[in-house]
N, C-alpha and C positions, 0 to 999 in steps of 0.2 A: 504494500500500500504506500502510495506516495504522500508523505506528510509535509504540509507546508511549513516553512521555517519558523513562522511566528505562532504556531499552534500552541506551544508550551507557554508563551507569554499570554496568549488569550485564555488558556486554562487557568493560569495563575490569577487572572483578573476576575474570575467568577468563584462563587462559593460552592463548597461541597453540598450544602443544603439544597441549593437550586439544582445542582447536577443530580442529586439523589431523587428529587422530585421529577425531573425530566426523565430519568431512566425508568422510574416507576410508570410514567405515562406510556413509555415504549414497551412495557411488560417485563422489564428487567428489575427484579425486586431484591436480589441477593448480592449487592455490591458493596455494602458498608462493612468494613473490617472492624468487627466488634472487639472492644477491649483496649487496644492501644490508645493512650492519651498523649498529647503533646508534652514533652519535657522542656520545651522552649516556647512558651506561650507567645502568640503573635506570628509564629513561623508559618510559611505557606510554600508548598512545593508542587511542581507538576513535572512528571518525567515518566520514563519507561521502566517497567518492573524487571528486575533481575532477582531470581528466587533462590532461596536456601531452605532446605528442610532438615530439621532435627528428628531423630528417631530414638526410641528407647535404647539405652546402652546395654550391650551384652559383652562381657569382658573378652570372650574368645574371638570377638569380631573387631577388636580395636587394632588399628595398624601398629606397626613397630614404632618404637620411640626414635625414629629417624637414625637408626643404627647407633644410638648413643649408648656408651657403656656406663650404666648406672648401677651395676651389680653390687658395688661396695657401699652404696649410699643407704643410710637408714630409712630415708623416705622414698625408697625405690619405686613403690607402686604409684605414689602421687606424682612423682616427677615423670615417670614413664607415661602416665596418663596425660599430663599437660603437654609434654613434648609431642605426643602422638597427634595433637591437633594440627600441627604444621604440615601434615601430609593428608589432612582431611578436606572435606568439601568447603569448610570455612575459609581456608587459605586459598583454595582453588577458585572459589567464586569471586574473591577480591581481585584476582589477577585478570578476570574478564570484564571488570567494571569499565564502562566508557563514560565520557562526560555527559551529564544529564540523567544518569541512571539512578533508580531508587532501589535499594536493597530491601526486599520483603522477605521476612523470616517466619517460617512455620515452626514455632517452638512448642506446639501442643498445649499452649496456655500455661506452661510451667512458670511458677513463681520462684524456682530455685536456681535455674540455669542462667548464667550471665552470657548471653549469646555473642556479645561483642563488647570490647572495652576500648580503652584509650589508644593503644598502639594500632589496632586494626582500624579504628575510626580515622586515625591520622593518615594511614595509607589509603583508605577509602576516599578521603577528601582530596588527597594528592592525585588520585586517579581521575577525579572529576565527578565523583558521586555526590548527589545533592540531598539525600535524606535516607533514613533507615526506619523501617517499620517492623516491629517485633510483637507478636502476640504472646509475649513473655517478658523477660527482663534483660537489662544491660548492666554491666558493671562499670566502675570508674565514671559514674554519671557526671560528676562535676568536671572531670578532665575532658570527657567527650564534649561537654558544653563549650569548653574553651576552644575546641577545634573548629567550632562554627557549624558542625554538622547537625541539622535538626533531627530529633529522634522522637518517634511515637512508640511507646512501650506500655505494658501493663504495670511495670514497676522496675525497681532496681534491686541488685543483690551484690554481695562481695564475691560470689562464686565465679570461677572460670567456666568455660563452655562445656567441659566434660567432667566437671567435678562431682556432679550429683548423678541424676538418672538418665540424662540424654547425651547424645553425641551428634555432631554435624554430619549427616549421612550423605546427602547428595544436593545438587544444585542445577539451576537452569531446567527445572522440571515443574509440572503443575503441582501446586501446594494448596493446603487449606489453612489460610491465615485468618484467625479470628472468625472462624465459621464461614469463611468466604473463599471461593475458588479464585486463585490468582494464577494466570498463565504467564510464562516469560514473554515480555513484550507488551503486556497489557499497559494501558495508561493508568497512572496513579496520581491522584490529586489529594492533598492532605492539608488541613488547616486546624483551627482550634476545635472544630466539631468532630475531627477525626479523619481517617483515611478512607478513600472510596476508589473503587476500581471501575474503569471504563473499558469495555471491550474494544479492541483495536478497530474492528470493522464498523463500529458505531460512533467513533469519536467525532467525526465531522458533523454528523446529524445531531448528536447530543449537544455539541458545542454551539451550533447554530441556534437551536431551540433555547438553550440556556442563556445565551446572550440576548435573545429576543425577550425572554421572561424577565431578566434583570433590568432590561431597558424600560419596560413599562412599570416595573416596581419602583423605579426612581420617581416617575411621575405620580404613581399612587401614593407613595410616602409623602410627597409634597402636599397632595390634596388632603390626606388624612391629618397631617400636621396643622392644616388650616381648618380642620373640623368637618371635612367632607364626609359624606355618608359611606360607611364601609361596604354597604350593599351595592354601591355604585362603583367604588374604586378598588375593592379588593375581594375577589378579582374584578377586573373591569367588566361592567355590563355593556350593552350596546351603546348606550349614551356615553359612558365613560371611555369606551374605545374610540368614539368619534373625537372626543376632547383630547385624548392622547395623541391621535394622529395629527391634529392641529398643533399641539404643543411640540411634537417631535419635529415637525417642519420648521417651526419657529426657532428651535434650538439646535438645528442640524448645522 
């Protein structure tokens, strides 16, 4: 699909609330990623999804500790576990990040696993990533904030990615993030109301209708502020629509 260059700027200019309503009008009702909240209030992003999926950990399936000799260390098990992450999907997905990408993580709703921290967020930002959405937790939350990467997550934790019951299993695959299907390449828009998914095939149609909706809402709000009747101006009835068309021409 040929996407116009300014489509991300246009998406950033509209709200997730309006996008959600428009998607519902088109019969797409399961696009809100439930759970993750903005850790950087006021942030707004619009980009393409790159996906990462965590799965329940099983010790016999953990990769090697990068051939690191840790046999004489008292904390052998813990060190091996953390070092094993750098051969996992978590490291690999970061290497494929392109400018404008949004990392969307299926963490199975876990409140124990710190899916990403300061160092990986720093690398993500350097690669051009614009935001991270996790239906679980991040670690080093204050340090991530300093990197300037907006994050939407269910919470924070001191634990590293494989410290508890999950492991970063695969990437660039369909995932279920916050009870919502996310496919690699889907459009993601996130603001203070949360993250929402726009199917790639529908983005132009959704954006056009969203911009139209928010255009008449500006007019409606002005009228309501002046005491106009809500039955006339929200939504616009036939009479209100005629007034809006006149106002639009006068303000174009």
